[in-house]
Residue, then its C-alpha position, 0 to 999 in steps of 0.5 A: m625122845a632120842l631113845i623112844r623114836p628109833a625104838l618105836l619105829a624099829v618095833l613098827i618094822y618088826l610088827g609090819y613083818a609079823i602082820a604081813f607074813p603071819d606064818y612065822t614060827g619060833n618063840a625064842y627067835h621073837a624074844a631074842a629079836l625084840s631084845a636085840i632091837a631094844g639093845g640096838a636102840v639103847g646102843l644107838w642112843f648111847l652112840k648119839k650121846l657120845l658123839g654129842l648129836v642132838e639134831g642134824t643130818a648125822m643123827v638122822a643118818l644114824e637112825l635111818t641106818f639103824l632102821a634099815a639094819v632092823a628091817l634087813f635083820v628081821g626080813y632075812t632071819m624071821p623063821q617061816k613055815s615055808g622055810k623062806a624068810p619074809l624078804e626071800q618070799w617078797a623076792a619070789g613074788a609073794r605079797p601081803t594080802q587082806d587075808s594074810t594081814r587079817r591072819g597076822l593081826e589075829r596072831l598078834g591078838v588084835d580083833a581083825k573085825g574091829p573098825a580100825a583093823a578093818k580100815f588097816i586091812s583094806l589098805f592091802p590088795k584082796r589077792 
């Protein structure tokens, strides 16, 4: 569980960017980024084992630091067709909409017309 939780949350962060900003490019980047996330999760697990952290504030702080690092790494390095990374687009005022979320789900191979996807898409503003 100590390895699975941060790895799963980091992949969810990655998928969040991929869904919210679907105009990404570069297959090599995505393979390398997911490999780096997996390696970072294993490194975090190993560090927690070395420090003997099973529970407590220090463990939570390490996991949150790792997740923040993943969010910043993906947010500032994911290549986009516009030439601006997702966090740069966010800073410029671009926000995910239902249309972009639908495109993001379709790029990941998820049926955007399914009931679960429709409920997820409805969480985003129309414009």
